[in-house]
C-alpha positions as CSV (number, residue, x, y, z in Angstrom):
1,M,135.9,9.6,76.7
2,F,134.3,13.0,76.4
3,F,135.9,16.4,77.1
4,L,134.7,17.7,80.5
5,N,134.3,21.4,79.7
6,I,132.2,23.5,82.2
7,D,133.0,26.9,80.7
8,S,130.5,26.5,77.9
9,V,127.4,24.5,77.3
10,Q,127.8,22.2,74.3
11,S,125.3,19.9,72.7
12,I,126.6,16.4,73.0
13,E,125.0,13.1,72.2
14,T,123.7,11.2,75.2
15,K,125.2,7.7,75.5
16,I,124.6,5.0,78.1
17,V,127.9,4.2,79.8
18,H,126.6,1.9,82.6
19,N,123.5,-0.2,83.3
20,I,123.2,-1.2,87.0
21,Q,120.1,-3.3,87.7
22,N,118.2,-1.5,84.9
23,E,119.3,1.9,86.2
24,I,121.4,3.7,83.6
25,I,124.4,6.1,83.9
26,T,125.0,8.3,80.9
27,N,127.9,10.4,79.7
28,I,125.9,13.4,80.7
29,D,125.5,12.0,84.2
30,I,129.2,11.6,84.5
31,K,129.8,15.1,83.2
32,N,127.4,16.6,85.8
33,E,129.1,14.5,88.5
34,F,132.3,16.2,87.6
35,K,130.7,19.6,87.9
36,Y,129.3,18.6,91.3
37,L,132.7,17.3,92.6
38,L,134.4,20.4,91.2
39,I,132.1,22.6,93.4
40,L,133.2,20.6,96.4
41,N,136.8,20.5,95.4
42,S,138.0,23.1,92.9
43,N,141.5,21.5,92.7
44,L,140.1,18.7,90.6
45,K,140.4,20.8,87.5
46,E,144.2,20.6,87.8
47,L,144.1,16.9,87.1
48,E,144.6,15.2,83.7
49,K,141.3,14.5,81.8
50,E,141.6,10.7,82.2
51,K,141.9,11.0,86.0
52,I,139.0,13.5,86.1
53,Y,136.9,11.1,84.1
54,N,137.8,8.1,86.4
55,I,137.0,10.0,89.6
56,S,133.7,11.3,88.2
57,N,132.7,7.9,86.8
58,E,133.4,6.1,90.0
59,S,131.5,8.7,92.0
60,A,128.5,8.4,89.7
61,I,128.5,4.6,90.0
62,K,128.7,4.8,93.8
63,E,125.8,7.1,94.1
64,K,123.7,5.0,91.7
65,I,124.3,1.8,93.7
66,K,123.5,3.6,96.9
67,K,120.3,5.0,95.4
68,I,119.2,1.5,94.3
69,E,119.8,0.2,97.8
70,L,118.0,3.1,99.4
71,L,114.9,2.5,97.3
72,K,114.8,-1.0,98.8
73,N,114.7,0.4,102.3
74,F,112.8,3.7,102.0
75,K,109.4,4.4,100.3
76,K,110.6,7.7,99.0
77,L,114.0,9.4,98.6
78,E,113.1,12.4,100.8
79,I,114.0,13.9,104.2
80,N,112.5,16.5,106.5
81,D,112.6,19.9,104.8
82,K,114.1,21.7,107.8
83,F,116.8,19.1,108.1
84,L,117.5,19.4,104.4
85,D,117.8,23.2,104.8
86,V,120.3,22.8,107.6
87,L,122.4,20.3,105.6
88,L,122.3,22.6,102.6
89,K,123.3,25.7,104.6
90,N,126.1,23.8,106.3
91,T,127.4,22.9,102.9
92,Y,127.5,26.3,101.3
93,M,128.6,28.1,104.5
94,K,131.6,25.8,104.6
95,M,132.4,26.9,101.1
96,G,132.4,30.6,102.2
97,I,129.0,31.3,100.5
98,K,126.7,33.4,102.8
99,S,123.2,33.0,101.4
100,L,121.1,30.5,99.5
101,N,120.6,33.0,96.6
102,E,124.3,33.4,96.3
103,F,124.7,29.6,96.3
104,E,122.0,29.2,93.5
105,K,123.9,31.7,91.3
106,Y,127.1,29.8,92.0
107,L,125.5,26.5,90.9
108,E,124.2,28.2,87.8
109,S,127.8,29.1,86.8
110,Y,128.4,25.4,86.7
111,D,125.1,24.8,84.8
112,L,123.7,22.9,87.8
113,T,120.4,23.4,89.6
114,L,119.6,23.7,93.4
115,A,117.3,20.7,93.0
116,Y,120.1,18.6,91.6
117,F,122.4,19.5,94.5
118,K,119.6,18.8,97.0
119,R,119.1,15.3,95.6
120,K,122.8,14.7,96.3
121,I,122.4,15.8,99.9
122,I,119.2,13.6,100.4
123,I,121.0,10.5,99.1
124,D,123.9,11.1,101.4
125,A,121.6,11.7,104.4
126,L,119.5,8.7,103.8
127,W,122.5,6.5,103.3
128,N,123.8,7.6,106.6
129,E,120.5,6.8,108.2
130,L,120.5,3.4,106.6
131,I,124.0,2.6,108.0
132,I,123.0,3.8,111.4
133,N,119.8,1.6,111.4
134,K,121.8,-1.5,110.3
135,Y,124.9,-1.1,112.5
136,K,124.1,1.1,115.5
137,S,124.0,-2.0,117.8
138,Q,127.5,-2.9,116.7
139,V,129.0,0.4,117.6
140,T,131.0,0.2,120.8
141,I,131.7,3.4,122.8
142,N,133.7,3.2,126.1
143,E,132.0,6.2,127.7
144,N,133.8,5.8,131.0
145,E,137.2,5.9,129.3
146,I,136.2,9.0,127.4
147,K,134.9,10.8,130.5
148,K,138.2,10.0,132.3
149,K,140.2,11.4,129.4
150,I,138.2,14.6,129.3
151,L,138.5,15.2,133.0
152,E,142.3,14.7,132.8
153,N,142.5,17.4,130.2
154,K,139.7,19.7,131.4
155,K,141.8,22.6,132.6
156,K,144.9,22.1,130.4
157,E,145.7,24.0,127.3
158,S,143.6,22.5,124.5
159,R,145.0,21.9,121.0
160,E,142.9,21.6,117.9
161,Y,143.9,20.3,114.5
162,E,142.4,21.0,111.1
163,L,142.7,17.7,109.4
164,S,142.3,16.1,106.0
165,E,142.3,12.4,105.4
166,I,142.9,9.6,102.8
167,I,141.7,6.1,103.7
168,F,142.9,3.5,101.3
169,E,142.4,-0.3,101.0
170,I,145.0,-3.0,101.0
171,T,144.9,-6.8,100.5
172,D,147.8,-7.5,102.9
173,K,150.2,-5.6,105.2
174,E,153.1,-5.9,102.8
175,E,151.2,-3.7,100.4
176,I,151.0,-0.8,102.9
177,K,154.5,0.6,102.3
178,I,154.2,0.4,98.5
179,K,150.7,2.1,98.5
180,Y,151.7,4.7,101.0
181,T,154.8,5.6,99.0
182,E,152.7,5.9,95.8
183,I,150.2,8.2,97.5
184,V,152.9,10.4,99.1
185,K,154.4,10.8,95.6
186,S,151.0,11.8,94.3
187,I,150.5,14.3,97.1
188,N,153.8,15.9,96.3
189,K,152.9,16.1,92.6
190,I,149.2,17.0,92.5
191,G,148.4,18.0,96.2
192,F,146.6,16.3,99.0
193,K,143.0,17.2,97.9
194,N,143.4,15.7,94.5
195,S,145.2,12.6,95.9
196,A,142.3,12.1,98.3
197,S,139.9,12.2,95.3
198,L,142.0,9.6,93.5
199,Y,142.9,7.2,96.4
200,S,140.5,7.6,99.3
201,F,137.3,5.5,99.7
202,S,136.0,7.7,102.5
203,D,133.0,10.0,101.8
204,S,135.3,12.9,102.6
205,A,137.0,12.3,99.3
206,K,134.3,14.4,97.7
207,T,135.7,17.5,99.5
208,G,139.4,16.6,99.0
209,G,139.6,14.6,102.2
210,D,138.6,17.6,104.4
211,I,137.3,16.6,107.9
212,G,137.6,20.0,109.6
213,W,138.7,21.0,113.1
214,I,139.0,18.3,115.7
215,N,140.1,18.7,119.4
216,E,142.9,16.5,120.4
217,N,140.7,15.1,123.2
218,S,138.4,13.7,120.5
219,I,141.2,11.8,118.7
220,D,142.0,8.1,119.1
221,G,145.3,7.5,121.0
222,K,147.0,5.8,118.0
223,I,146.0,8.7,115.7
224,K,146.9,11.3,118.2
225,E,150.5,9.9,118.6
226,N,150.9,10.3,114.8
227,I,149.7,13.8,114.4
228,N,151.2,15.3,117.7
229,V,154.6,15.2,116.0
230,L,153.5,16.9,112.9
231,K,153.8,20.6,112.0
232,I,151.3,22.5,109.8
233,G,151.3,20.9,106.4
234,G,152.7,17.6,107.7
235,I,151.6,14.2,106.5
236,S,151.3,11.3,108.9
237,K,152.7,7.9,108.6
238,P,150.2,5.2,107.6
239,I,147.8,4.4,110.4
240,I,146.2,0.9,110.3
241,L,142.4,0.9,110.8
242,S,140.0,-2.0,110.9
243,N,138.7,-1.1,107.4
244,G,141.8,0.3,105.7
245,V,144.9,2.5,106.1
246,L,144.6,6.2,107.1
247,I,146.8,9.1,106.1
248,L,146.3,12.4,107.8
249,K,147.4,15.9,106.8
250,V,147.6,18.7,109.4
251,T,146.2,21.7,107.6
252,D,146.3,24.0,110.6
253,I,146.8,24.0,114.4
254,K,145.5,26.2,117.2
255,D,145.9,26.2,120.9
256,T,143.3,27.5,123.4
257,K,143.4,28.0,127.1
258,V,139.6,28.1,127.6
259,E,138.3,25.6,130.1
260,I,136.6,22.7,128.4
261,D,132.8,22.4,128.9
262,F,132.6,18.7,130.0
263,E,129.1,17.9,128.6
264,T,129.8,19.5,125.3
265,E,133.1,17.9,124.9
266,L,131.7,14.5,126.0
267,K,129.0,14.7,123.3
268,K,131.5,15.8,120.7
269,V,134.0,12.9,121.4
270,I,131.2,10.3,121.5
271,N,129.8,11.6,118.1
272,Y,133.3,11.6,116.6
273,E,134.0,8.0,117.6
274,R,130.5,6.8,116.6
275,N,130.9,8.4,113.2
276,R,134.3,6.9,112.7
277,Q,133.0,3.4,113.4
278,L,129.9,3.9,111.2
279,N,132.1,5.1,108.3
280,Q,133.9,1.8,108.5
281,Y,130.6,-0.1,108.4
282,S,129.4,2.1,105.5
283,K,132.4,1.0,103.4
284,I,131.8,-2.7,104.3
285,Y,128.1,-2.5,103.4
286,Y,128.7,-0.6,100.1
287,N,131.4,-3.2,99.0
288,K,128.9,-6.0,99.7
289,I,126.0,-4.5,97.7
290,R,128.4,-3.5,94.9
291,R,129.6,-7.1,94.5
292,N,126.0,-8.3,94.3
293,S,124.9,-5.6,91.8
294,E,124.2,-6.6,88.2
295,F,126.6,-4.4,86.5
296,Y,126.8,-3.8,82.7
297,E,129.0,-1.5,80.7
């Protein structure tokens, strides 16, 4: 194991750590992966070195496997420049950075380039496109039920939750309580963001589980029941999903009395539900290709 130090550039020997279908991952790749993850979640630096290494190593493996699969489905790993600019801007604005120049300087402080960061965004975007192409016909949306729900709440006070998530896997239902207790202990010890990086298989783990603001009308009934009883900072009970078990943290709550725009809210709720289902299929598909990958260490 090498020492992950981003405060100074040190000359270290490059060593191959993994070989996946003739695509290699080196110790330098893993070190850079840590820097990338640290940009998205600065709390990672509070963890022990071994945990930092394990998170960075697993993240590098995941991206490499995705890249190999993408090259089987796309001629080139590239997306529309305007779309890339939008995704990039959304990323740094969410971090509180106001301009691209400011973001480039921020990346330089971590010894990373804008081109490196763009490649990360492109892989994520193409992976999402691949999952949509493969599973869009299997996504089921009850639009009539959604419309009915929005109309019922159209003129009522609307509540929004700022949420973070951890989605973990289990082999049987008896394991839920044990795993949930373990994760809650971790949350109390190292915080929710770092626990998300350690335990969650969702793509949101990169940002410490952050999923942003969601209107209560966009939330599944089972999930809504769990978070409606929580105060700011509260952690939900385990919520069983089709692809794992969900834990939610309520980071903040706000109430508004503005009348809901029906069409806007309908689109938002449908997108949320579609993305939730596609995230499940993404995990299923990734697990499948990882099992079939030729993996050497």
